C-alpha positions in Angstrom: -16.0 -52.6 17.4 -18.4 -51.0 14.7 -16.6 -47.9 14.1 -13.6 -48.4 11.6 -10.6 -45.8 12.0 -8.2 -45.6 8.6 -4.8 -44.0 9.8 -4.9 -41.2 7.1 -1.7 -38.5 8.2 0.9 -37.5 10.3 1.2 -33.8 11.4 4.0 -32.2 12.5 5.2 -28.9 13.6 8.2 -26.7 11.8 9.3 -23.3 12.8 9.5 -22.4 9.3 7.0 -23.6 6.8 9.2 -22.5 3.5 12.4 -24.1 4.9 10.5 -27.4 5.8 8.7 -27.9 2.5 12.2 -27.2 0.9 13.6 -30.1 2.4 10.3 -32.3 2.2 10.1 -31.5 -1.5 13.3 -31.2 -2.7 15.4 -33.5 -0.6 13.0 -36.4 0.0 11.3 -35.9 -3.7 7.9 -36.0 -2.0 4.8 -34.1 -3.8 3.2 -30.9 -2.6 -0.6 -31.6 -2.5 -2.1 -28.3 -0.7 -0.7 -25.3 0.8 -3.5 -23.6 3.2 -3.9 -20.6 5.5 -5.3 -21.7 9.1 -7.3 -19.1 10.7 -7.8 -21.8 13.5 -4.2 -21.8 14.1 -3.0 -18.2 13.1 -0.7 -20.1 10.9 -0.4 -22.3 7.6 -0.3 -26.3 6.7 1.0 -28.0 4.1 0.1 -31.4 2.6 2.9 -33.6 1.0 3.2 -36.8 -0.2 5.3 -39.4 -1.8 4.7 -40.4 -5.0 2.8 -43.4 -5.1 1.1 -43.3 -1.3 -1.6 -42.1 0.3 0.1 -41.7 3.7 0.3 -37.9 3.7 2.4 -35.7 6.1 0.6 -32.4 7.5 3.3 -29.9 8.1 1.8 -27.4 10.7 3.4 -24.0 11.2 1.7 -21.9 13.8 2.4 -18.2 14.0 1.8 -17.6 17.8 3.6 -20.9 19.1 6.9 -21.3 20.7 8.4 -24.3 19.7 11.0 -26.4 22.1 12.6 -29.7 21.1 10.1 -32.6 21.2 7.2 -30.6 19.8 7.4 -31.8 16.3 4.9 -34.2 16.5 1.7 -32.2 16.1 -1.0 -34.8 15.7 -2.0 -38.2 14.2 -4.7 -38.6 12.1 -7.5 -41.1 11.8 -10.4 -41.1 9.2 -13.7 -42.1 10.3 -17.4 -42.7 8.4 -19.3 -41.1 10.9 -17.7 -38.6 13.4 -20.9 -38.4 15.9 -20.4 -42.5 16.0 -17.0 -42.6 16.5 -17.2 -39.9 19.3 -19.3 -42.0 21.1 -17.6 -45.2 21.0 -14.5 -43.0 22.2 -16.5 -41.8 25.1 -17.3 -45.5 26.0 -13.8 -46.3 26.2 -12.9 -43.2 28.6 -11.5 -40.7 25.9 -13.4 -37.3 25.9 -12.7 -34.8 22.9 -10.1 -32.1 24.0 -11.5 -29.5 21.6 -14.5 -28.5 20.0 -15.8 -30.1 16.7 -14.5 -27.8 13.9 -16.5 -28.0 10.7 -15.7 -26.5 7.4 -17.2 -27.2 3.7 -15.3 -30.6 3.5 -15.0 -32.2 6.6 -15.6 -32.6 10.5 -12.7 -33.1 12.8 -11.9 -32.7 16.5 -9.3 -34.0 18.9 -8.6 -36.4 21.6 -5.7 -37.6 23.2 -3.9 -40.9 23.8 -3.0 -42.1 27.1 0.6 -40.3 26.4 -0.8 -37.0 25.8 -0.6 -37.1 22.1 -3.3 -35.3 19.9 -5.2 -37.6 17.9 -7.6 -35.7 15.3 -10.5 -37.7 14.4 -12.4 -36.5 11.4 -15.2 -37.1 8.6 -15.0 -36.3 5.3 -18.5 -34.8 4.2 -19.8 -36.1 0.8 
């Protein structure tokens, strides 16, 4: 396999971002890496991590989402060096993107789903 996928973070959904941050920061002792408004979801997300760990939890709050139990796992994110190469490889294995490619100043990403429908983000950092 020519494409390397590196697990970078896990995204979860919450109903109250401030309450969730209080738990992850003040109860579990994690550190806040970033808190960002997200116009793509009409919401906001925060990245937190444990001291000494490179794995992040992305805590997502979507303004327009109706939540139900079981929706908490939002997505799992894998970093690749070349998004286009990774998507070509995934398509050859029968996995098509389920969203457009989103591009920001620092990254490009899209989503596929695993065989059970769990969202898998594939993203590339820009140099």
